[in-house]
PQR file of N, CA, C, O and H, with PARSE charges and radii, in Angstrom:
ATOM      1  N   UNK A   1      95.367  86.235  79.288 -0.4000 1.5000
ATOM      2  CA  UNK A   1      95.331  86.554  80.696 -0.0000 2.0000
ATOM      3  C   UNK A   1      93.991  87.178  81.056  0.5500 1.7000
ATOM      4  O   UNK A   1      93.398  87.933  80.285 -0.5500 1.4000
ATOM      5  N   UNK A   2      93.544  86.839  82.239 -0.4000 1.5000
ATOM      6  CA  UNK A   2      92.270  87.338  82.731 -0.0000 2.0000
ATOM      7  C   UNK A   2      92.450  88.737  83.318  0.5500 1.7000
ATOM      8  O   UNK A   2      93.419  89.001  84.031 -0.5500 1.4000
ATOM      9  H   UNK A   2      94.026  86.225  82.865  0.4000 1.0000
ATOM     10  N   UNK A   3      91.527  89.610  83.018 -0.4000 1.5000
ATOM     11  CA  UNK A   3      91.572  90.960  83.587 -0.0000 2.0000
ATOM     12  C   UNK A   3      90.974  90.930  84.990  0.5500 1.7000
ATOM     13  O   UNK A   3      89.889  90.388  85.200 -0.5500 1.4000
ATOM     14  H   UNK A   3      90.740  89.396  82.439  0.4000 1.0000
ATOM     15  N   UNK A   4      91.680  91.508  85.931 -0.4000 1.5000
ATOM     16  CA  UNK A   4      91.229  91.530  87.322 -0.0000 2.0000
ATOM     17  C   UNK A   4      90.401  92.780  87.588  0.5500 1.7000
ATOM     18  O   UNK A   4      90.790  93.889  87.221 -0.5500 1.4000
ATOM     19  H   UNK A   4      92.562  91.948  85.760  0.4000 1.0000
ATOM     20  N   UNK A   5      89.268  92.586  88.224 -0.4000 1.5000
ATOM     21  CA  UNK A   5      88.420  93.723  88.569 -0.0000 2.0000
ATOM     22  C   UNK A   5      88.872  94.276  89.921  0.5500 1.7000
ATOM     23  O   UNK A   5      89.501  93.562  90.701 -0.5500 1.4000
ATOM     24  H   UNK A   5      88.952  91.685  88.522  0.4000 1.0000
ATOM     25  N   UNK A   6      88.555  95.547  90.203 -0.4000 1.5000
ATOM     26  CA  UNK A   6      88.900  96.107  91.512 -0.0000 2.0000
ATOM     27  C   UNK A   6      88.279  95.322  92.673  0.5500 1.7000
ATOM     28  O   UNK A   6      88.890  95.205  93.735 -0.5500 1.4000
ATOM     29  H   UNK A   6      88.044  96.127  89.569  0.4000 1.0000
ATOM     30  N   UNK A   7      87.084  94.790  92.480 -0.4000 1.5000
ATOM     31  CA  UNK A   7      86.437  93.997  93.525 -0.0000 2.0000
ATOM     32  C   UNK A   7      87.243  92.725  93.800  0.5500 1.7000
ATOM     33  O   UNK A   7      87.434  92.342  94.955 -0.5500 1.4000
ATOM     34  H   UNK A   7      86.588  94.884  91.617  0.4000 1.0000
ATOM     35  N   UNK A   8      87.705  92.086  92.752 -0.4000 1.5000
ATOM     36  CA  UNK A   8      88.483  90.858  92.909 -0.0000 2.0000
ATOM     37  C   UNK A   8      89.816  91.119  93.603  0.5500 1.7000
ATOM     38  O   UNK A   8      90.296  90.274  94.359 -0.5500 1.4000
ATOM     39  H   UNK A   8      87.550  92.397  91.815  0.4000 1.0000
ATOM     40  N   UNK A   9      90.410  92.264  93.356 -0.4000 1.5000
ATOM     41  CA  UNK A   9      91.685  92.599  93.982 -0.0000 2.0000
ATOM     42  C   UNK A   9      91.490  92.969  95.453  0.5500 1.7000
ATOM     43  O   UNK A   9      92.329  92.627  96.287 -0.5500 1.4000
ATOM     44  H   UNK A   9      90.021  92.950  92.742  0.4000 1.0000
ATOM     45  N   UNK A  10      90.414  93.651  95.778 -0.4000 1.5000
ATOM     46  CA  UNK A  10      90.179  94.113  97.154 -0.0000 2.0000
ATOM     47  C   UNK A  10      89.541  93.054  98.049  0.5500 1.7000
ATOM     48  O   UNK A  10      89.563  93.199  99.271 -0.5500 1.4000
ATOM     49  H   UNK A  10      89.733  93.928  95.101  0.4000 1.0000
ATOM     50  N   UNK A  11      88.983  92.006  97.482 -0.4000 1.5000
ATOM     51  CA  UNK A  11      88.286  90.997  98.267 -0.0000 2.0000
ATOM     52  C   UNK A  11      89.178  90.304  99.298  0.5500 1.7000
ATOM     53  O   UNK A  11      88.732  90.144 100.434 -0.5500 1.4000
ATOM     54  H   UNK A  11      88.966  91.888  96.489  0.4000 1.0000
ATOM     55  N   UNK A  12      90.409  89.880  98.982 -0.4000 1.5000
ATOM     56  CA  UNK A  12      91.235  89.253 100.029 -0.0000 2.0000
ATOM     57  C   UNK A  12      91.534  90.182 101.197  0.5500 1.7000
ATOM     58  O   UNK A  12      91.566  89.732 102.342 -0.5500 1.4000
ATOM     59  H   UNK A  12      90.771  90.010  98.059  0.4000 1.0000
ATOM     60  N   UNK A  13      91.753  91.455 100.938 -0.4000 1.5000
ATOM     61  CA  UNK A  13      91.990  92.411 102.027 -0.0000 2.0000
ATOM     62  C   UNK A  13      90.747  92.549 102.893  0.5500 1.7000
ATOM     63  O   UNK A  13      90.844  92.590 104.120 -0.5500 1.4000
ATOM     64  H   UNK A  13      91.727  91.821 100.007  0.4000 1.0000
ATOM     65  N   UNK A  14      89.585  92.619 102.266 -0.4000 1.5000
ATOM     66  CA  UNK A  14      88.332  92.734 103.019 -0.0000 2.0000
ATOM     67  C   UNK A  14      88.097  91.488 103.876  0.5500 1.7000
ATOM     68  O   UNK A  14      87.649  91.595 105.018 -0.5500 1.4000
ATOM     69  H   UNK A  14      89.506  92.585 101.269  0.4000 1.0000
ATOM     70  N   UNK A  15      88.399  90.310 103.329 -0.4000 1.5000
ATOM     71  CA  UNK A  15      88.231  89.081 104.101 -0.0000 2.0000
ATOM     72  C   UNK A  15      89.222  89.005 105.257  0.5500 1.7000
ATOM     73  O   UNK A  15      88.873  88.534 106.339 -0.5500 1.4000
ATOM     74  H   UNK A  15      88.764  90.223 102.402  0.4000 1.0000
ATOM     75  N   UNK A  16      90.447  89.461 105.043 -0.4000 1.5000
ATOM     76  CA  UNK A  16      91.439  89.465 106.119 -0.0000 2.0000
ATOM     77  C   UNK A  16      91.023  90.421 107.236  0.5500 1.7000
ATOM     78  O   UNK A  16      91.156  90.098 108.416 -0.5500 1.4000
ATOM     79  H   UNK A  16      90.731  89.844 104.164  0.4000 1.0000
ATOM     80  N   UNK A  17      90.527  91.581 106.867 -0.4000 1.5000
ATOM     81  CA  UNK A  17      90.063  92.550 107.875 -0.0000 2.0000
ATOM     82  C   UNK A  17      88.859  91.992 108.629  0.5500 1.7000
ATOM     83  O   UNK A  17      88.768  92.138 109.848 -0.5500 1.4000
ATOM     84  H   UNK A  17      90.419  91.844 105.909  0.4000 1.0000
ATOM     85  N   UNK A  18      87.937  91.356 107.914 -0.4000 1.5000
ATOM     86  CA  UNK A  18      86.764  90.774 108.574 -0.0000 2.0000
ATOM     87  C   UNK A  18      87.173  89.639 109.505  0.5500 1.7000
ATOM     88  O   UNK A  18      86.611  89.501 110.591 -0.5500 1.4000
ATOM     89  H   UNK A  18      88.011  91.238 106.924  0.4000 1.0000
ATOM     90  N   UNK A  19      88.138  88.831 109.098 -0.4000 1.5000
ATOM     91  CA  UNK A  19      88.609  87.737 109.952 -0.0000 2.0000
ATOM     92  C   UNK A  19      89.289  88.282 111.196  0.5500 1.7000
ATOM     93  O   UNK A  19      89.111  87.744 112.289 -0.5500 1.4000
ATOM     94  H   UNK A  19      88.595  88.943 108.215  0.4000 1.0000
ATOM     95  N   UNK A  20      90.061  89.339 111.040 -0.4000 1.5000
ATOM     96  CA  UNK A  20      90.734  89.940 112.198 -0.0000 2.0000
ATOM     97  C   UNK A  20      89.735  90.573 113.158  0.5500 1.7000
ATOM     98  O   UNK A  20      89.960  90.574 114.368 -0.5500 1.4000
ATOM     99  H   UNK A  20      90.206  89.777 110.153  0.4000 1.0000
ATOM    100  N   UNK A  21      88.648  91.105 112.642 -0.4000 1.5000
ATOM    101  CA  UNK A  21      87.643  91.747 113.488 -0.0000 2.0000
ATOM    102  C   UNK A  21      86.689  90.743 114.129  0.5500 1.7000
ATOM    103  O   UNK A  21      86.046  91.052 115.132 -0.5500 1.4000
ATOM    104  H   UNK A  21      88.466  91.104 111.658  0.4000 1.0000
ATOM    105  N   UNK A  22      86.593  89.554 113.562 -0.4000 1.5000
ATOM    106  CA  UNK A  22      85.609  88.581 114.043 -0.0000 2.0000
ATOM    107  C   UNK A  22      85.934  88.070 115.441  0.5500 1.7000
ATOM    108  O   UNK A  22      85.087  88.116 116.333 -0.5500 1.4000
ATOM    109  H   UNK A  22      87.115  89.302 112.747  0.4000 1.0000
ATOM    110  N   UNK A  23      87.149  87.586 115.632 -0.4000 1.5000
ATOM    111  CA  UNK A  23      87.521  87.062 116.942 -0.0000 2.0000
ATOM    112  C   UNK A  23      89.039  86.934 117.025  0.5500 1.7000
ATOM    113  O   UNK A  23      89.742  87.047 116.021 -0.5500 1.4000
ATOM    114  H   UNK A  23      87.837  87.549 114.907  0.4000 1.0000
ATOM    115  N   UNK A  24      89.518  86.703 118.215 -0.4000 1.5000
ATOM    116  CA  UNK A  24      90.961  86.585 118.415 -0.0000 2.0000
ATOM    117  C   UNK A  24      91.553  85.368 117.691  0.5500 1.7000
ATOM    118  O   UNK A  24      92.599  85.508 117.058 -0.5500 1.4000
ATOM    119  H   UNK A  24      88.947  86.611 119.030  0.4000 1.0000
ATOM    120  N   UNK A  25      90.933  84.180 117.755 -0.4000 1.5000
ATOM    121  CA  UNK A  25      91.516  83.036 117.035 -0.0000 2.0000
ATOM    122  C   UNK A  25      91.582  83.250 115.513  0.5500 1.7000
ATOM    123  O   UNK A  25      92.574  82.885 114.883 -0.5500 1.4000
ATOM    124  H   UNK A  25      90.083  84.067 118.270  0.4000 1.0000
ATOM    125  N   UNK A  26      90.541  83.833 114.928 -0.4000 1.5000
ATOM    126  CA  UNK A  26      90.612  84.078 113.486 -0.0000 2.0000
ATOM    127  C   UNK A  26      91.607  85.184 113.165  0.5500 1.7000
ATOM    128  O   UNK A  26      92.181  85.207 112.077 -0.5500 1.4000
ATOM    129  H   UNK A  26      89.735  84.129 115.440  0.4000 1.0000
ATOM    130  N   UNK A  27      91.814  86.095 114.101 -0.4000 1.5000
ATOM    131  CA  UNK A  27      92.827  87.133 113.932 -0.0000 2.0000
ATOM    132  C   UNK A  27      94.213  86.484 113.852  0.5500 1.7000
ATOM    133  O   UNK A  27      95.027  86.847 113.003 -0.5500 1.4000
ATOM    134  H   UNK A  27      91.348  86.076 114.985  0.4000 1.0000
ATOM    135  N   UNK A  28      94.471  85.535 114.731 -0.4000 1.5000
ATOM    136  CA  UNK A  28      95.752  84.836 114.738 -0.0000 2.0000
ATOM    137  C   UNK A  28      95.925  84.021 113.454  0.5500 1.7000
ATOM    138  O   UNK A  28      97.003  84.014 112.859 -0.5500 1.4000
ATOM    139  H   UNK A  28      93.810  85.239 115.421  0.4000 1.0000
ATOM    140  N   UNK A  29      94.874  83.345 113.037 -0.4000 1.5000
ATOM    141  CA  UNK A  29      94.951  82.537 111.812 -0.0000 2.0000
ATOM    142  C   UNK A  29      95.183  83.426 110.591  0.5500 1.7000
ATOM    143  O   UNK A  29      95.995  83.089 109.730 -0.5500 1.4000
ATOM    144  H   UNK A  29      93.998  83.350 113.520  0.4000 1.0000
ATOM    145  N   UNK A  30      94.479  84.558 110.506 -0.4000 1.5000
ATOM    146  CA  UNK A  30      94.647  85.465 109.361 -0.0000 2.0000
ATOM    147  C   UNK A  30      96.061  86.037 109.321  0.5500 1.7000
ATOM    148  O   UNK A  30      96.664  86.117 108.250 -0.5500 1.4000
ATOM    149  H   UNK A  30      93.819  84.832 111.205  0.4000 1.0000
ATOM    150  N   UNK A  31      96.592  86.432 110.466 -0.4000 1.5000
ATOM    151  CA  UNK A  31      97.956  86.951 110.494 -0.0000 2.0000
ATOM    152  C   UNK A  31      98.983  85.868 110.186  0.5500 1.7000
ATOM    153  O   UNK A  31     100.000  86.144 109.551 -0.5500 1.4000
ATOM    154  H   UNK A  31      96.102  86.366 111.335  0.4000 1.0000
ATOM    155  N   UNK A  32      98.728  84.644 110.628 -0.4000 1.5000
ATOM    156  CA  UNK A  32      99.631  83.536 110.294 -0.0000 2.0000
ATOM    157  C   UNK A  32      99.604  83.249 108.799  0.5500 1.7000
ATOM    158  O   UNK A  32     100.639  82.961 108.197 -0.5500 1.4000
ATOM    159  H   UNK A  32      97.901  84.420 111.145  0.4000 1.0000
ATOM    160  N   UNK A  33      98.419  83.330 108.204 -0.4000 1.5000
ATOM    161  CA  UNK A  33      98.287  83.107 106.763 -0.0000 2.0000
ATOM    162  C   UNK A  33      99.061  84.173 105.975  0.5500 1.7000
ATOM    163  O   UNK A  33      99.781  83.844 105.033 -0.5500 1.4000
ATOM    164  H   UNK A  33      97.578  83.564 108.693  0.4000 1.0000
ATOM    165  N   UNK A  34      98.917  85.425 106.353 -0.4000 1.5000
ATOM    166  CA  UNK A  34      99.653  86.500 105.682 -0.0000 2.0000
ATOM    167  C   UNK A  34     101.152  86.382 105.945  0.5500 1.7000
ATOM    168  O   UNK A  34     101.960  86.688 105.069 -0.5500 1.4000
ATOM    169  H   UNK A  34      98.332  85.692 107.118  0.4000 1.0000
ATOM    170  N   UNK A  35     101.528  85.943 107.141 -0.4000 1.5000
ATOM    171  CA  UNK A  35     102.939  85.743 107.445 -0.0000 2.0000
ATOM    172  C   UNK A  35     103.530  84.634 106.574  0.5500 1.7000
ATOM    173  O   UNK A  35     104.656  84.759 106.092 -0.5500 1.4000
ATOM    174  H   UNK A  35     100.871  85.695 107.854  0.4000 1.0000
ATOM    175  N   UNK A  36     102.781  83.558 106.372 -0.4000 1.5000
ATOM    176  CA  UNK A  36     103.242  82.492 105.480 -0.0000 2.0000
ATOM    177  C   UNK A  36     103.399  83.014 104.055  0.5500 1.7000
ATOM    178  O   UNK A  36     104.329  82.626 103.347 -0.5500 1.4000
ATOM    179  H   UNK A  36     101.866  83.457 106.763  0.4000 1.0000
ATOM    180  N   UNK A  37     102.489  83.893 103.635 -0.4000 1.5000
ATOM    181  CA  UNK A  37     102.608  84.501 102.310 -0.0000 2.0000
ATOM    182  C   UNK A  37     103.847  85.364 102.192  0.5500 1.7000
ATOM    183  O   UNK A  37     104.529  85.337 101.168 -0.5500 1.4000
ATOM    184  H   UNK A  37     101.734  84.208 104.210  0.4000 1.0000
ATOM    185  N   UNK A  38     104.145  86.130 103.230 -0.4000 1.5000
ATOM    186  CA  UNK A  38     105.339  86.981 103.224 -0.0000 2.0000
ATOM    187  C   UNK A  38     106.594  86.117 103.186  0.5500 1.7000
ATOM    188  O   UNK A  38     107.541  86.432 102.465 -0.5500 1.4000
ATOM    189  H   UNK A  38     103.591  86.152 104.062  0.4000 1.0000
ATOM    190  N   UNK A  39     106.607  85.034 103.953 -0.4000 1.5000
ATOM    191  CA  UNK A  39     107.774  84.138 103.964 -0.0000 2.0000
ATOM    192  C   UNK A  39     107.971  83.472 102.615  0.5500 1.7000
ATOM    193  O   UNK A  39     109.109  83.273 102.190 -0.5500 1.4000
ATOM    194  H   UNK A  39     105.837  84.778 104.538  0.4000 1.0000
ATOM    195  N   UNK A  40     106.892  83.124 101.933 -0.4000 1.5000
ATOM    196  CA  UNK A  40     107.035  82.467 100.636 -0.0000 2.0000
ATOM    197  C   UNK A  40     107.434  83.443  99.526  0.5500 1.7000
ATOM    198  O   UNK A  40     108.091  83.057  98.559 -0.5500 1.4000
ATOM    199  H   UNK A  40     105.968  83.285 102.278  0.4000 1.0000
ATOM    200  N   UNK A  41     107.038  84.699  99.672 -0.4000 1.5000
ATOM    201  CA  UNK A  41     107.392  85.702  98.671 -0.0000 2.0000
ATOM    202  C   UNK A  41     108.859  86.090  98.814  0.5500 1.7000
ATOM    203  O   UNK A  41     109.559  86.264  97.817 -0.5500 1.4000
ATOM    204  H   UNK A  41     106.505  85.012 100.457  0.4000 1.0000
ATOM    205  N   UNK A  42     109.320  86.223 100.048 -0.4000 1.5000
ATOM    206  CA  UNK A  42     110.727  86.522 100.290 -0.0000 2.0000
ATOM    207  C   UNK A  42     111.092  87.941  99.922  0.5500 1.7000
ATOM    208  O   UNK A  42     110.478  88.894 100.403 -0.5500 1.4000
ATOM    209  H   UNK A  42     108.751  86.081 100.858  0.4000 1.0000
ATOM    210  N   UNK A  43     112.082  88.082  99.078 -0.4000 1.5000
ATOM    211  CA  UNK A  43     112.656  89.389  98.777 -0.0000 2.0000
ATOM    212  C   UNK A  43     111.994  90.088  97.597  0.5500 1.7000
ATOM    213  O   UNK A  43     112.414  91.189  97.241 -0.5500 1.4000
ATOM    214  H   UNK A  43     112.581  87.308  98.687  0.4000 1.0000
ATOM    215  N   UNK A  44     110.993  89.508  96.987 -0.4000 1.5000
ATOM    216  CA  UNK A  44     110.371  90.104  95.799 -0.0000 2.0000
ATOM    217  C   UNK A  44     109.614  91.377  96.158  0.5500 1.7000
ATOM    218  O   UNK A  44     108.928  91.435  97.179 -0.5500 1.4000
ATOM    219  H   UNK A  44     110.651  88.614  97.277  0.4000 1.0000
ATOM    220  N   UNK A  45     109.742  92.379  95.329 -0.4000 1.5000
ATOM    221  CA  UNK A  45     108.967  93.606  95.511 -0.0000 2.0000
ATOM    222  C   UNK A  45     107.646  93.480  94.769  0.5500 1.7000
ATOM    223  O   UNK A  45     107.456  92.559  93.976 -0.5500 1.4000
ATOM    224  H   UNK A  45     110.300  92.332  94.500  0.4000 1.0000
ATOM    225  N   UNK A  46     106.746  94.398  95.027 -0.4000 1.5000
ATOM    226  CA  UNK A  46     105.444  94.368  94.370 -0.0000 2.0000
ATOM    227  C   UNK A  46     105.582  94.520  92.856  0.5500 1.7000
ATOM    228  O   UNK A  46     104.765  93.988  92.105 -0.5500 1.4000
ATOM    229  H   UNK A  46     106.900  95.147  95.671  0.4000 1.0000
ATOM    230  N   UNK A  47     106.590  95.228  92.412 -0.4000 1.5000
ATOM    231  CA  UNK A  47     106.784  95.430  90.976 -0.0000 2.0000
ATOM    232  C   UNK A  47     107.221  94.160  90.258  0.5500 1.7000
ATOM    233  O   UNK A  47     107.139  94.097  89.032 -0.5500 1.4000
ATOM    234  H   UNK A  47     107.254  95.661  93.022  0.4000 1.0000
ATOM    235  N   UNK A  48     107.686  93.141  90.990 -0.4000 1.5000
ATOM    236  CA  UNK A  48     108.111  91.883  90.382 -0.0000 2.0000
ATOM    237  C   UNK A  48     106.958  90.916  90.142  0.5500 1.7000
ATOM    238  O   UNK A  48     107.129  89.921  89.437 -0.5500 1.4000
ATOM    239  H   UNK A  48     107.753  93.192  91.987  0.4000 1.0000
ATOM    240  N   UNK A  49     105.798  91.187  90.709 -0.4000 1.5000
ATOM    241  CA  UNK A  49     104.654  90.302  90.541 -0.0000 2.0000
ATOM    242  C   UNK A  49     104.020  90.511  89.167  0.5500 1.7000
ATOM    243  O   UNK A  49     104.123  91.595  88.594 -0.5500 1.4000
ATOM    244  H   UNK A  49     105.659  91.995  91.281  0.4000 1.0000
ATOM    245  N   UNK A  50     103.363  89.472  88.635 -0.4000 1.5000
ATOM    246  CA  UNK A  50     102.644  89.668  87.380 -0.0000 2.0000
ATOM    247  C   UNK A  50     101.469  90.621  87.584  0.5500 1.7000
ATOM    248  O   UNK A  50     100.776  90.557  88.599 -0.5500 1.4000
ATOM    249  H   UNK A  50     103.279  88.591  89.100  0.4000 1.0000
ATOM    250  N   UNK A  51     101.258  91.480  86.636 -0.4000 1.5000
ATOM    251  CA  UNK A  51     100.218  92.495  86.775 -0.0000 2.0000
ATOM    252  C   UNK A  51      98.866  91.994  86.269  0.5500 1.7000
ATOM    253  O   UNK A  51      97.832  92.427  86.777 -0.5500 1.4000
ATOM    254  H   UNK A  51     101.822  91.532  85.811  0.4000 1.0000
ATOM    255  N   UNK A  52      98.844  91.103  85.294 -0.4000 1.5000
ATOM    256  CA  UNK A  52      97.600  90.543  84.765 -0.0000 2.0000
ATOM    257  C   UNK A  52      96.596  91.620  84.372  0.5500 1.7000
ATOM    258  O   UNK A  52      95.427  91.564  84.753 -0.5500 1.4000
ATOM    259  H   UNK A  52      99.684  90.751  84.882  0.4000 1.0000
ATOM    260  N   UNK A  53      97.058  92.579  83.624 -0.4000 1.5000
ATOM    261  CA  UNK A  53      96.227  93.681  83.114 -0.0000 2.0000
ATOM    262  C   UNK A  53      95.616  94.529  84.218  0.5500 1.7000
ATOM    263  O   UNK A  53      94.553  95.117  84.019 -0.5500 1.4000
ATOM    264  H   UNK A  53      98.008  92.624  83.315  0.4000 1.0000
ATOM    265  N   UNK A  54      96.258  94.607  85.369 -0.4000 1.5000
ATOM    266  CA  UNK A  54      95.819  95.505  86.432 -0.0000 2.0000
ATOM    267  C   UNK A  54      96.360  96.886  86.096  0.5500 1.7000
ATOM    268  O   UNK A  54      97.514  97.026  85.690 -0.5500 1.4000
ATOM    269  H   UNK A  54      97.122  94.130  85.530  0.4000 1.0000
ATOM    270  N   UNK A  55      95.538  97.891  86.265 -0.4000 1.5000
ATOM    271  CA  UNK A  55      95.938  99.257  85.957 -0.0000 2.0000
ATOM    272  C   UNK A  55      97.155  99.651  86.789  0.5500 1.7000
ATOM    273  O   UNK A  55      97.290  99.244  87.943 -0.5500 1.4000
ATOM    274  H   UNK A  55      94.601  97.777  86.595  0.4000 1.0000
ATOM    275  N   UNK A  56      98.034 100.444  86.190 -0.4000 1.5000
ATOM    276  CA  UNK A  56      99.246 100.870  86.892 -0.0000 2.0000
ATOM    277  C   UNK A  56      98.955 101.790  88.071  0.5500 1.7000
ATOM    278  O   UNK A  56      99.818 101.974  88.929 -0.5500 1.4000
ATOM    279  H   UNK A  56      97.925 100.774  85.253  0.4000 1.0000
ATOM    280  N   UNK A  57      97.760 102.370  88.133 -0.4000 1.5000
ATOM    281  CA  UNK A  57      97.427 103.213  89.279 -0.0000 2.0000
ATOM    282  C   UNK A  57      97.298 102.381  90.550  0.5500 1.7000
ATOM    283  O   UNK A  57      97.327 102.932  91.650 -0.5500 1.4000
ATOM    284  H   UNK A  57      97.059 102.220  87.436  0.4000 1.0000
ATOM    285  N   UNK A  58      97.155 101.048  90.416 -0.4000 1.5000
ATOM    286  CA  UNK A  58      97.111 100.168  91.575 -0.0000 2.0000
ATOM    287  C   UNK A  58      98.502  99.974  92.178  0.5500 1.7000
ATOM    288  O   UNK A  58      98.622  99.462  93.291 -0.5500 1.4000
ATOM    289  H   UNK A  58      97.132 100.600  89.522  0.4000 1.0000
ATOM    290  N   UNK A  59      99.531 100.367  91.477 -0.4000 1.5000
ATOM    291  CA  UNK A  59     100.894 100.214  91.985 -0.0000 2.0000
ATOM    292  C   UNK A  59     101.341 101.398  92.822  0.5500 1.7000
ATOM    293  O   UNK A  59     102.453 101.384  93.350 -0.5500 1.4000
ATOM    294  H   UNK A  59      99.433 100.783  90.573  0.4000 1.0000
ATOM    295  N   UNK A  60     100.523 102.407  92.957 -0.4000 1.5000
ATOM    296  CA  UNK A  60     100.851 103.605  93.720 -0.0000 2.0000
ATOM    297  C   UNK A  60      99.726 103.923  94.694  0.5500 1.7000
ATOM    298  O   UNK A  60      98.562 103.625  94.426 -0.5500 1.4000
ATOM    299  H   UNK A  60      99.619 102.419  92.527  0.4000 1.0000
ATOM    300  N   UNK A  61     100.070 104.521  95.811 -0.4000 1.5000
ATOM    301  CA  UNK A  61      99.079 104.996  96.762 -0.0000 2.0000
ATOM    302  C   UNK A  61      98.463 103.910  97.608  0.5500 1.7000
ATOM    303  O   UNK A  61      99.041 102.833  97.752 -0.5500 1.4000
ATOM    304  H   UNK A  61     101.016 104.763  96.029  0.4000 1.0000
ATOM    305  N   UNK A  62      97.287 104.178  98.177 -0.4000 1.5000
ATOM    306  CA  UNK A  62      96.654 103.243  99.096 -0.0000 2.0000
ATOM    307  C   UNK A  62      96.205 101.944  98.424  0.5500 1.7000
ATOM    308  O   UNK A  62      96.078 100.918  99.092 -0.5500 1.4000
ATOM    309  H   UNK A  62      96.818 105.053  98.060  0.4000 1.0000
ATOM    310  N   UNK A  63      95.972 101.975  97.158 -0.4000 1.5000
ATOM    311  CA  UNK A  63      95.564 100.756  96.447 -0.0000 2.0000
ATOM    312  C   UNK A  63      96.680  99.720  96.428  0.5500 1.7000
ATOM    313  O   UNK A  63      96.425  98.530  96.241 -0.5500 1.4000
ATOM    314  H   UNK A  63      96.075 102.809  96.615  0.4000 1.0000
ATOM    315  N   UNK A  64      97.891 100.162  96.618 -0.4000 1.5000
ATOM    316  CA  UNK A  64      99.042  99.267  96.617 -0.0000 2.0000
ATOM    317  C   UNK A  64      98.925  98.212  97.719  0.5500 1.7000
ATOM    318  O   UNK A  64      99.340  97.069  97.523 -0.5500 1.4000
ATOM    319  H   UNK A  64      98.098 101.128  96.770  0.4000 1.0000
ATOM    320  N   UNK A  65      98.369  98.578  98.865 -0.4000 1.5000
ATOM    321  CA  UNK A  65      98.207  97.634  99.975 -0.0000 2.0000
ATOM    322  C   UNK A  65      97.237  96.523  99.578  0.5500 1.7000
ATOM    323  O   UNK A  65      97.497  95.350  99.846 -0.5500 1.4000
ATOM    324  H   UNK A  65      98.032  99.506  99.024  0.4000 1.0000
ATOM    325  N   UNK A  66      96.130  96.881  98.946 -0.4000 1.5000
ATOM    326  CA  UNK A  66      95.155  95.875  98.513 -0.0000 2.0000
ATOM    327  C   UNK A  66      95.769  94.931  97.495  0.5500 1.7000
ATOM    328  O   UNK A  66      95.521  93.726  97.541 -0.5500 1.4000
ATOM    329  H   UNK A  66      95.919  97.834  98.728  0.4000 1.0000
ATOM    330  N   UNK A  67      96.563  95.458  96.582 -0.4000 1.5000
ATOM    331  CA  UNK A  67      97.217  94.614  95.577 -0.0000 2.0000
ATOM    332  C   UNK A  67      98.264  93.723  96.222  0.5500 1.7000
ATOM    333  O   UNK A  67      98.419  92.570  95.819 -0.5500 1.4000
ATOM    334  H   UNK A  67      96.764  96.436  96.545  0.4000 1.0000
ATOM    335  N   UNK A  68      98.985  94.230  97.213 -0.4000 1.5000
ATOM    336  CA  UNK A  68      99.992  93.439  97.908 -0.0000 2.0000
ATOM    337  C   UNK A  68      99.352  92.279  98.661  0.5500 1.7000
ATOM    338  O   UNK A  68      99.843  91.151  98.606 -0.5500 1.4000
ATOM    339  H   UNK A  68      98.859  95.166  97.540  0.4000 1.0000
ATOM    340  N   UNK A  69      98.251  92.557  99.366 -0.4000 1.5000
ATOM    341  CA  UNK A  69      97.531  91.482 100.092 -0.0000 2.0000
ATOM    342  C   UNK A  69      96.948  90.495  99.092  0.5500 1.7000
ATOM    343  O   UNK A  69      96.927  89.295  99.364 -0.5500 1.4000
ATOM    344  H   UNK A  69      97.852  93.473  99.411  0.4000 1.0000
ATOM    345  N   UNK A  70      96.479  90.960  97.956 -0.4000 1.5000
ATOM    346  CA  UNK A  70      95.947  90.057  96.923 -0.0000 2.0000
ATOM    347  C   UNK A  70      97.018  89.054  96.493  0.5500 1.7000
ATOM    348  O   UNK A  70      96.729  87.867  96.347 -0.5500 1.4000
ATOM    349  H   UNK A  70      96.496  91.935  97.735  0.4000 1.0000
ATOM    350  N   UNK A  71      98.239  89.518  96.293 -0.4000 1.5000
ATOM    351  CA  UNK A  71      99.309  88.626  95.872 -0.0000 2.0000
ATOM    352  C   UNK A  71      99.763  87.717  97.008  0.5500 1.7000
ATOM    353  O   UNK A  71     100.172  86.584  96.753 -0.5500 1.4000
ATOM    354  H   UNK A  71      98.474  90.483  96.412  0.4000 1.0000
ATOM    355  N   UNK A  72      99.702  88.176  98.240 -0.4000 1.5000
ATOM    356  CA  UNK A  72     100.098  87.330  99.368 -0.0000 2.0000
ATOM    357  C   UNK A  72      99.110  86.206  99.623  0.5500 1.7000
ATOM    358  O   UNK A  72      99.503  85.076  99.915 -0.5500 1.4000
ATOM    359  H   UNK A  72      99.370  89.096  98.447  0.4000 1.0000
ATOM    360  N   UNK A  73      97.837  86.518  99.514 -0.4000 1.5000
ATOM    361  CA  UNK A  73      96.813  85.510  99.783 -0.0000 2.0000
ATOM    362  C   UNK A  73      96.726  84.578  98.611  0.5500 1.7000
ATOM    363  O   UNK A  73      95.923  83.646  98.622 -0.5500 1.4000
ATOM    364  H   UNK A  73      97.519  87.436  99.277  0.4000 1.0000
TER
END
């Protein structure tokens, strides 16, 4: 398994934020993309996703949001 770097985990969140800030149409597309990810994930919690050697500190606190968006995208 490949080890994920913090930059690789945070990049999808940064791109989603940049898309939302760029313009209204890209904001709608980014939210639709994340909504499709949420619909496909369904009832799974973040703890059910494969960790791929990600540090357990990413499962708690504010880093949890970046990891969640990483798995959705």
